N, C-alpha and C positions, 0 to 999 in steps of 0.2 A: 504494499500499499504505499501511498504518498505520505512520507513522515514530516516533511517541512519545506517551505520555500527557501530560496537563497536570502532573502531579505527577511526571512522569519515573519511574513505576512500570513493572515488567515487565509487569503484567497490567491490563487495564482491564475495568470492568463497566459495568451500566446507569447512566445518568445521569452518566457520567464524560466529561470532554473528552479529546479526542485530536487529534492532527494527521495529515493524510494528504499525499502527495507529488504531489499535483495541485492546480492552481489555475485561475485564469482564462485561462491560455494553454492550458489543456486543456479549455476550456468548462465548468469547474464552476461553478455558480451556488449562492447562498445558498437555502436551502430544498430543494434537492434531497436525495433520499433514496437510499441504497444498501445493499446486501446485504453482508455480510461472510460469505465462505466458506471452505471447506477444499476442497481438490482432491488426491485421491490421485494420484500420478504413473502408477502402474501396478498391476495386480495380476496374479496367474497364474491363467489359466482352466485347465480340465481337461487340455487339450492342451499344456499348458507355455508357451503364447503370452501375451506380455505384452498387457494391454488397458487402455485409459484408462477410469477410473471418472468418473460425472458428479459435478460440483461439490454439494457439501452447504453450504447457507446456515445459519448458526448466529448470526447477529446482523444487526442493522441500525444504521446511522448517518445522521445528518441533519446537512447542512452549515450551520454557523452564520455563517462569515466565510471571505471568500477573498482571498488574495494572488495574486500573479502566478504562483507555482509551487508554493504549499503552501495549505492551508485548514484551518480549525478545524471540527471535527465534534463532536457530542454522540452517545454510544451510547445509542440509544432501546430496544434489545432486545439481550440477550445470553444466549444458551442455555448457553454455557461462556464462560470468560474469554477476552478478546480480547488478544493479544500483539502486540508490535512485530513487523512484517514480514507481518502477516495481509493478505490481498488483499481487495478489495472491488469489487462490481460494480453495474450497474444491475439492479434487482429483476425478477424473472421472474414475471409475473402468471399 
């Protein structure tokens, strides 16, 4: 997940640097691109049953530098502000 922005701001936007909680120990490499996404835990269907909603991508990050357990990324696209704690994943093509 996103752990902080370079300037320690609560929100991050395009072309800003941020840090993630994954690094070389997690097979993160410089040049890799990831999607930042939001996932609703559940919603109620007509029959009052809880259902999982698919994740919705709202940004992309590019890995610039890696350490063992953390990495520096640049936000290359952000439809909405990216905040600390947001999750990222391999892009779905």
